[in-house]
BAPAMAR-400851 format. One line per field, with one value per residue: residue in one letter; x, z, y of N, C-alpha, C in turn. Coordinates in steps of 0.05 Angstrom, whole numbers. Example, Ala and Ser with C-alpha at 12.3 -4.5 7.8 and 13.67 -1.06 7.14 Angstrom:
2
ketor	[A_S]
n_u	[264_257]
n_w	[156_142]
n_v	[-114_-45]
ca_u	[246_273]
ca_w	[156_143]
ca_v	[-90_-21]
c_u	[264_258]
c_w	[156_157]
c_v	[-66_1]
% end
This chain:
279
ketor	[M_D_L_A_T_S_E_A_V_V_R_V_T_V_F_A_A_S_L_A_L_F_A_V_V_E_A_V_S_P_R_R_R_R_T_V_A_R_R_R_R_W_T_G_N_L_G_L_V_V_V_D_T_I_L_V_R_A_V_P_F_L_S_A_V_A_M_A_G_L_A_E_T_Q_G_W_G_L_L_R_T_L_G_P_L_P_I_A_V_S_I_G_A_S_V_V_L_L_D_L_A_V_Y_A_Q_H_R_L_F_H_T_L_P_V_L_W_W_V_H_R_V_H_H_T_D_P_E_L_D_A_T_T_G_V_R_F_H_P_V_E_I_M_L_S_A_T_F_K_V_A_V_V_G_V_L_G_A_P_I_V_G_V_I_V_F_E_I_V_L_N_A_G_S_L_W_S_H_A_N_L_R_L_P_A_S_A_D_R_L_L_R_M_V_L_V_T_P_D_M_H_R_V_H_H_S_V_D_P_V_E_L_N_R_N_F_G_F_T_L_S_W_W_D_R_L_F_G_T_Y_R_A_Q_P_A_M_G_H_E_A_M_S_L_G_V_A_G_F_H_A_P_D_V_L_S_L_G_L_L_L_I_Q_P_L_R_R_E_S_D_P_L_H_G_T_I_C_G_T_R_R]
n_u	[88_152_203_259_243_218_257_290_263_253_306_326_285_298_353_349_315_349_394_377_359_409_434_412_418_475_475_455_483_542_601_651_679_662_703_703_654_588_565_603_633_592_572_614_614_558_551_583_551_508_533_551_508_480_517_515_463_459_486_469_491_513_480_464_419_393_428_419_373_377_411_378_340_372_395_439_490_526_498_452_470_462_413_339_331_305_272_284_335_363_365_391_445_461_465_504_547_553_568_616_649_647_679_733_741_748_798_828_827_860_906_930_961_936_882_882_889_840_806_822_800_754_772_801_772_761_733_687_625_561_555_604_603_582_613_648_691_675_697_716_663_643_677_668_614_616_648_608_567_590_600_548_527_558_548_491_454_392_342_311_344_390_370_356_404_433_405_418_475_477_450_480_532_526_511_556_592_579_582_565_552_557_534_582_580_537_559_600_573_542_579_593_566_556_592_605_602_651_684_688_714_770_793_792_834_898_939_981_979_933_896_900_867_804_764_713_642_590_580_619_648_692_735_751_765_798_841_848_825_819_810_808_828_898_906_858_790_775_820_849_877_843_836_882_949_981_938_890_835_822_827_805_753_714_675_698_755_757_741_786_824_851_888_927_986_1018_1055_1071_1121_1102_1059_1072_1092_1069_1027_1006_996_1020_1036]
n_w	[723_728_685_695_715_678_635_667_671_618_596_630_613_560_562_596_562_517_536_553_497_471_502_494_438_435_463_425_377_382_369_390_426_492_549_600_650_641_685_723_705_694_745_767_728_723_771_776_744_777_821_793_775_821_840_801_797_851_849_830_794_758_713_644_620_656_649_598_605_636_603_561_582_600_548_532_494_433_389_392_369_315_306_306_299_263_299_293_262_301_345_314_303_350_372_339_346_400_401_374_414_454_430_420_480_495_469_498_546_538_532_577_637_690_675_641_678_706_663_644_674_642_600_620_618_611_568_520_514_515_571_579_557_592_629_672_714_771_775_727_703_731_717_662_655_678_639_598_613_615_554_534_557_530_478_479_472_454_506_492_451_481_512_476_451_500_503_457_460_504_487_440_462_489_443_409_439_441_435_382_321_262_191_142_97_114_164_137_107_152_185_157_176_230_287_291_327_306_289_335_374_360_385_438_439_460_444_433_391_367_403_403_369_332_365_368_391_378_321_267_234_258_270_217_195_230_229_258_248_243_205_211_265_270_282_275_290_324_339_365_425_484_528_580_588_637_675_695_692_761_778_755_760_802_834_885_873_818_838_857_824_800_828_820_780_715_696_651_598_547_557_591_572_549_586_604_547_482_430]
n_v	[779_803_834_813_766_734_733_702_657_641_637_591_552_547_528_481_447_445_424_371_350_351_321_269_262_255_210_171_182_188_230_223_163_150_154_159_155_189_208_215_260_300_315_350_386_405_420_468_500_508_537_582_608_624_661_699_714_733_784_845_884_851_841_839_849_884_929_940_958_1006_1035_1045_1077_1123_1140_1121_1097_1068_1047_1085_1128_1127_1138_1128_1061_1006_956_899_906_929_890_854_874_878_826_806_843_832_782_784_812_775_736_766_771_720_709_739_715_671_694_729_710_703_704_659_621_613_607_557_515_505_480_436_390_326_299_320_341_366_393_408_461_489_494_526_566_601_651_669_670_713_752_752_761_820_842_837_868_919_918_920_968_1011_1000_1004_967_942_915_868_855_838_797_763_750_729_680_656_648_615_567_557_550_500_470_475_447_399_328_304_272_296_297_305_339_372_393_426_462_487_510_550_596_584_567_496_432_402_442_470_432_429_468_449_419_384_401_456_492_481_487_547_562_573_607_625_633_633_649_636_672_707_681_664_717_742_710_664_613_545_485_428_375_358_308_282_275_233_208_251_283_309_368_391_383_350_349_310_263_231_282_326_323_331_376_407_403_430_482_501_497_537_552_515_502_489_435_418_432_450_480_524_571_615_639_588_571_564_598]
ca_u	[118_169_222_282_237_208_281_304_246_257_331_327_271_320_378_342_311_377_415_362_361_438_443_399_431_497_478_450_502_569_626_679_676_668_720_692_622_578_556_629_639_565_570_627_602_533_556_594_529_495_549_554_481_474_536_508_436_458_498_453_506_521_458_468_392_390_444_405_346_388_423_354_326_393_399_466_503_529_474_433_481_457_384_321_335_283_277_298_364_376_364_411_467_464_474_529_565_558_585_643_662_655_706_755_746_755_824_845_827_879_933_936_963_915_854_879_888_813_794_835_780_741_794_814_751_780_720_673_599_544_558_628_595_575_635_665_698_655_716_710_638_638_692_655_592_621_653_586_548_603_597_519_528_572_529_465_434_360_334_305_372_405_355_362_437_438_393_432_494_478_444_500_554_519_512_584_607_564_593_550_560_544_543_607_563_519_578_611_549_537_604_596_558_556_610_603_619_675_698_702_731_796_797_795_856_916_961_980_974_901_886_897_852_774_756_684_624_569_589_645_661_711_762_764_764_821_863_844_809_831_784_810_849_919_903_831_770_774_850_860_874_828_845_902_973_983_913_874_817_797_829_788_724_697_667_711_776_748_739_812_839_864_916_949_1007_1016_1082_1083_1137_1088_1038_1085_1113_1050_999_994_992_1046_1028]
ca_w	[723_715_664_707_723_653_627_679_665_589_594_641_602_538_574_607_538_495_547_547_470_469_519_481_409_442_469_404_351_391_349_398_444_516_562_627_652_640_717_737_695_696_772_775_707_727_803_770_736_802_837_775_775_848_848_778_808_876_846_809_768_736_697_625_616_676_640_579_612_642_577_546_605_599_522_526_473_406_368_390_355_288_304_308_280_262_321_277_258_328_352_296_305_380_376_324_360_427_393_366_437_469_413_435_506_496_460_521_564_526_532_601_655_713_664_631_697_708_641_643_684_622_579_631_617_595_544_508_513_516_595_576_547_615_653_671_742_780_775_695_701_745_701_639_666_681_615_579_621_600_525_529_559_509_450_480_460_472_521_474_436_501_519_445_453_520_500_433_470_526_474_423_478_494_415_395_449_438_425_365_294_236_161_131_84_134_179_119_103_178_192_143_192_258_299_296_344_301_290_364_383_352_408_460_434_480_421_441_372_361_431_404_344_335_391_369_404_359_295_256_217_272_269_189_194_246_223_283_238_236_195_223_284_257_294_268_311_336_353_385_456_489_556_585_594_668_683_686_715_768_793_735_757_829_837_897_858_800_844_870_806_783_841_807_754_697_695_620_584_526_570_614_559_545_606_596_525_467_399]
ca_v	[771_823_826_799_735_726_730_681_636_636_621_564_533_539_514_452_433_444_403_347_346_342_287_244_262_244_180_160_188_205_233_207_144_163_138_173_158_216_215_227_288_317_321_378_407_415_433_498_515_519_559_613_617_634_686_719_724_751_809_859_900_831_834_852_856_906_949_949_975_1032_1048_1055_1100_1144_1144_1114_1074_1074_1043_1101_1149_1122_1147_1105_1036_984_939_877_916_937_863_839_881_873_794_803_858_819_759_793_820_747_728_780_768_694_707_752_692_655_711_736_685_703_696_633_602_614_597_532_497_497_464_410_373_306_297_341_340_395_403_425_485_507_482_552_577_624_676_675_676_741_771_754_781_846_852_838_886_945_925_928_997_1024_993_1013_946_938_897_850_843_824_771_738_743_711_655_642_646_591_549_556_536_472_461_470_430_373_302_292_267_312_293_325_359_390_407_445_484_501_528_577_615_578_547_475_416_393_463_480_414_434_486_440_397_386_414_488_507_479_505_578_568_571_617_633_619_623_658_625_693_717_664_665_745_748_687_639_591_517_467_400_374_342_276_276_279_207_207_275_284_336_375_403_366_349_350_288_251_240_305_346_319_338_408_421_410_450_511_508_487_554_558_500_510_471_429_411_453_466_497_542_586_638_633_561_560_573_604]
c_u	[132_193_243_272_231_231_292_290_256_286_336_312_288_340_372_334_333_392_403_367_387_446_432_410_455_501_468_471_523_587_649_664_676_683_718_666_610_570_581_629_613_565_586_616_582_533_569_569_512_508_548_532_471_494_522_482_435_471_482_464_516_499_459_444_386_404_432_383_355_402_398_343_346_401_431_470_508_510_456_441_470_424_370_331_312_290_291_328_379_380_389_440_474_479_499_550_574_577_614_658_666_679_734_760_756_783_837_847_851_911_949_939_943_892_861_881_858_796_801_815_764_752_802_791_760_762_701_641_585_548_586_624_587_597_658_668_682_673_710_685_633_656_674_628_593_631_627_568_564_597_569_517_532_556_506_446_407_356_329_330_391_395_358_391_446_429_406_460_498_472_469_523_549_518_543_600_599_577_575_558_546_548_564_595_546_539_590_591_540_555_610_589_561_579_599_615_643_692_707_718_757_803_803_822_880_939_955_976_942_884_882_883_822_759_722_668_599_570_616_665_691_733_771_773_796_845_870_831_827_806_784_831_869_914_879_818_768_796_858_853_861_838_867_924_977_958_891_854_828_802_816_760_704_698_688_743_776_754_767_836_860_888_933_968_1012_1049_1092_1096_1118_1069_1047_1097_1092_1026_989_989_1016_1032_1045]
c_w	[709_693_674_712_694_637_638_669_636_588_604_623_577_543_579_577_515_511_546_525_466_479_504_455_415_448_445_377_362_368_359_420_471_534_593_632_652_671_731_728_698_729_780_752_714_755_792_759_761_817_820_777_803_847_823_793_831_871_821_786_753_716_671_617_629_661_612_582_622_622_563_560_600_568_518_500_440_381_367_373_328_282_302_290_282_284_315_275_280_343_337_304_332_384_359_335_388_417_392_393_453_456_426_464_510_487_487_542_563_529_555_621_675_697_651_658_707_688_634_653_665_602_589_634_603_568_540_501_519_545_592_570_568_641_656_704_747_773_741_692_709_726_672_636_666_656_594_587_611_571_518_529_541_483_451_469_472_484_507_460_452_508_499_447_478_516_476_446_487_507_451_439_479_467_410_414_450_426_407_340_271_211_158_118_100_151_161_116_128_183_176_153_219_269_304_320_333_299_316_380_380_375_434_460_453_468_427_418_362_383_424_373_346_361_390_381_390_335_285_242_228_268_238_185_208_244_247_274_235_228_213_245_267_259_282_294_333_356_371_408_464_520_555_595_627_685_678_706_733_782_777_740_779_831_856_889_836_813_853_848_795_805_835_787_744_698_666_611_564_534_590_600_558_565_601_568_504_439_378]
c_v	[793_816_807_770_723_721_702_654_623_621_599_541_524_522_487_438_427_420_375_333_332_316_266_239_248_218_164_159_200_207_219_189_155_140_143_170_187_226_229_255_304_329_351_393_419_430_463_513_528_536_586_622_631_663_707_731_741_776_825_872_881_829_846_863_883_934_960_965_1003_1046_1059_1079_1127_1154_1142_1091_1085_1073_1068_1130_1148_1130_1123_1084_1021_965_914_885_918_908_853_846_882_844_795_815_843_796_763_801_797_735_738_774_741_691_719_730_678_668_718_713_685_697_668_612_593_598_568_512_490_477_436_389_345_294_322_335_367_406_416_453_504_508_507_559_599_649_684_683_707_762_775_770_810_859_857_860_918_948_932_958_1015_1016_1002_992_944_917_871_834_827_800_755_730_720_681_637_636_621_567_539_542_506_459_454_456_402_352_290_293_281_297_311_347_380_405_435_468_501_520_549_601_614_563_520_459_408_417_470_460_416_450_474_418_406_402_438_503_510_493_537_579_564_579_625_619_612_628_647_649_700_705_665_695_748_727_670_615_564_493_441_392_361_315_267_276_256_206_227_274_313_340_389_386_373_352_330_279_235_273_332_338_328_369_421_426_427_478_518_505_514_564_539_509_487_462_423_431_468_484_516_566_617_633_605_554_573_576_590]
% end
């Protein structure tokens, strides 16, 4: 089994196991009461996963692992300018720096109108659960993959470091969007390092101020460091409204409508000042 096949098998296995685990936990101990049947939302959300996966796998230059291999062969990357590093240090640095890059990219998708229109597909989910963590428009996935490949080349991240990052990013996205209830003490402890579901849920608020907070995917440090951290939603987690004003079920549920959603414009004045958001 070659590296590309091995990486794909590992990522799919971890993804499937994580999704199954969170689906069970969400059913047993949900943070918020469901108002839309999961099967209605999951059809579109998981349909996007299928489309996204086919596109990324069909375009060789969108593979961050392949870029890591090329950078290693050519001796590219900032990490290599530091001299030979222990593999654990190299992997750890790659995961942290790539997570910082994803944080920066996420903020950019909230800043430029054309990027917000495709990223908005992720935010128009009327509820949050683990499948929201993979609800991304194919155009966003292609752009994100291209950006990730470029960052991997610049860093010279090792192949193992990139694979670990991809696995952590995918599982972490399912985790941070999960509709699960954590004890308050556990949430406070975990969010000292990791983005928790309660922390990230603030980012999916319909309120434009809260929408522009808590951009982190895996590590919670970046929001604290760059001043975008918000501990709790103003309305509380049970009462807060999720989604984007002007986009409601059933228009935001089917795969076909999600694919053409970037062509729609928002009518709500609060979401029309800066690319659909206002700071």
